[in-house]
C-alpha positions as a Markdown table, in Angstrom:
| # | Residue | x | y | z |
|---|---|---|---|---|
| 1 | Met | 0.1 | 0.3 | -0.4 |
| 2 | Asn | 1.4 | 3.3 | -1.2 |
| 3 | Arg | 1.5 | 6.0 | 2.3 |
| 4 | Ser | 1.5 | 9.0 | 1.0 |
| 5 | Pro | -2.3 | 9.7 | 0.3 |
| 6 | Ile | -2.5 | 8.9 | 4.0 |
| 7 | Val | 0.6 | 11.1 | 4.9 |
| 8 | Gly | -1.1 | 13.7 | 2.7 |
| 9 | Leu | -4.1 | 13.1 | 5.1 |
| 10 | Ile | -2.6 | 13.6 | 8.4 |
| 11 | Leu | -0.6 | 16.8 | 7.2 |
| 12 | Ala | -3.8 | 18.1 | 5.8 |
| 13 | Leu | -5.3 | 17.6 | 9.4 |
| 14 | Met | -2.6 | 18.8 | 11.4 |
| 15 | Ile | -2.6 | 22.4 | 9.4 |
| 16 | Ala | -6.5 | 22.6 | 9.3 |
| 17 | Leu | -5.9 | 22.6 | 13.0 |
| 18 | Val | -2.8 | 24.7 | 13.6 |
| 19 | Val | -5.0 | 27.2 | 11.1 |
| 20 | His | -8.3 | 26.6 | 13.8 |
| 21 | Phe | -7.1 | 26.3 | 16.9 |
| 22 | Phe | -3.1 | 27.6 | 17.1 |
| 23 | Thr | -2.4 | 30.5 | 15.7 |
| 24 | Pro | -2.8 | 32.8 | 19.5 |
| 25 | Leu | -0.1 | 30.3 | 20.3 |
| 26 | Leu | 2.6 | 31.3 | 17.1 |
| 27 | Ala | 1.6 | 34.8 | 18.2 |
| 28 | Met | 2.7 | 33.8 | 21.6 |
| 29 | Leu | 5.4 | 32.0 | 21.0 |
| 30 | Ile | 7.0 | 35.0 | 17.9 |
| 31 | Tyr | 6.6 | 37.2 | 21.3 |
| 32 | Glu | 9.1 | 35.5 | 22.9 |
| 33 | Leu | 11.0 | 35.5 | 20.0 |
| 34 | Tyr | 11.6 | 39.0 | 19.9 |
| 35 | His | 12.3 | 39.0 | 22.9 |
| 36 | Ile | 14.6 | 36.6 | 23.0 |
| 37 | Leu | 16.2 | 38.3 | 19.1 |
| 38 | Lys | 15.7 | 42.4 | 20.3 |
| 39 | Val | 14.3 | 42.4 | 16.8 |
| 40 | Glu | 12.4 | 45.7 | 15.7 |
| 41 | Phe | 10.2 | 43.8 | 12.7 |
| 42 | Ile | 9.2 | 40.8 | 15.2 |
| 43 | Tyr | 7.7 | 42.9 | 17.2 |
| 44 | Thr | 5.3 | 44.4 | 14.3 |
| 45 | Leu | 4.6 | 41.2 | 13.0 |
| 46 | Tyr | 3.8 | 39.6 | 16.1 |
| 47 | Ala | 1.7 | 42.6 | 17.1 |
| 48 | Gly | 0.0 | 41.9 | 13.6 |
| 49 | Leu | -0.4 | 38.0 | 13.9 |
| 50 | Arg | -2.1 | 38.9 | 17.5 |
| 51 | Tyr | -4.8 | 41.1 | 15.9 |
| 52 | Ala | -5.1 | 38.3 | 13.0 |
| 53 | Ser | -5.7 | 35.5 | 15.9 |
| 54 | Ala | -8.0 | 37.7 | 18.0 |
| 55 | Met | -10.2 | 38.3 | 15.2 |
| 56 | Phe | -10.1 | 34.9 | 13.5 |
| 57 | Met | -11.0 | 33.8 | 16.5 |
| 58 | Leu | -14.0 | 35.7 | 16.7 |
| 59 | Trp | -14.8 | 35.7 | 12.9 |
| 60 | Glu | -18.1 | 32.9 | 12.2 |
| 61 | Tyr | -16.4 | 31.5 | 9.6 |
| 62 | Arg | -13.5 | 29.9 | 10.5 |
| 63 | Trp | -14.7 | 26.7 | 10.8 |
| 64 | Ile | -14.8 | 27.0 | 6.6 |
| 65 | Val | -11.5 | 28.5 | 6.3 |
| 66 | Ser | -9.7 | 25.9 | 8.4 |
| 67 | Phe | -11.5 | 22.7 | 6.3 |
| 68 | Leu | -10.7 | 24.6 | 3.3 |
| 69 | Ser | -7.0 | 25.5 | 4.3 |
| 70 | Gly | -6.7 | 21.1 | 5.4 |
| 71 | Val | -8.4 | 20.2 | 2.0 |
| 72 | Phe | -6.4 | 22.6 | -0.2 |
| 73 | Val | -3.0 | 21.3 | 1.1 |
| 74 | Leu | -4.7 | 17.4 | 0.5 |
| 75 | Leu | -4.8 | 18.7 | -2.9 |
| 76 | Ile | -1.7 | 19.6 | -3.3 |
| 77 | Val | -0.3 | 16.3 | -1.5 |
| 78 | Val | -2.7 | 14.4 | -4.3 |
| 79 | Trp | -1.7 | 16.4 | -7.1 |
| 80 | Arg | 1.9 | 16.2 | -6.5 |
| 81 | His | 1.9 | 12.1 | -5.6 |
| 82 | Gly | 0.1 | 11.8 | -9.1 |
| 83 | Ala | 2.6 | 13.8 | -11.0 |
| 84 | Gln | 5.1 | 11.4 | -9.0 |
| 85 | Gln | 3.5 | 8.5 | -10.5 |
| 86 | Ser | 3.6 | 9.3 | -14.1 |
| 87 | Glu | 6.6 | 9.7 | -14.5 |
């Protein structure tokens, strides 16, 4: 059995879950990275990501965006797998 579609499905599920649940955590990690490196651009990135994650958590269509991001990743993996099979 070929594992590529299964790996693609797992990757798509992971991406969808990260988009849906871990955007505030990612903002926090970028904030901590700013305190370690003291680079002003990282703080600006944090501020934008923090605002986007707060608005995303309140948005009623976040489930659709999370689902579609997972489907998009799955389609890319299946397309690449098909391209490798034809070679």
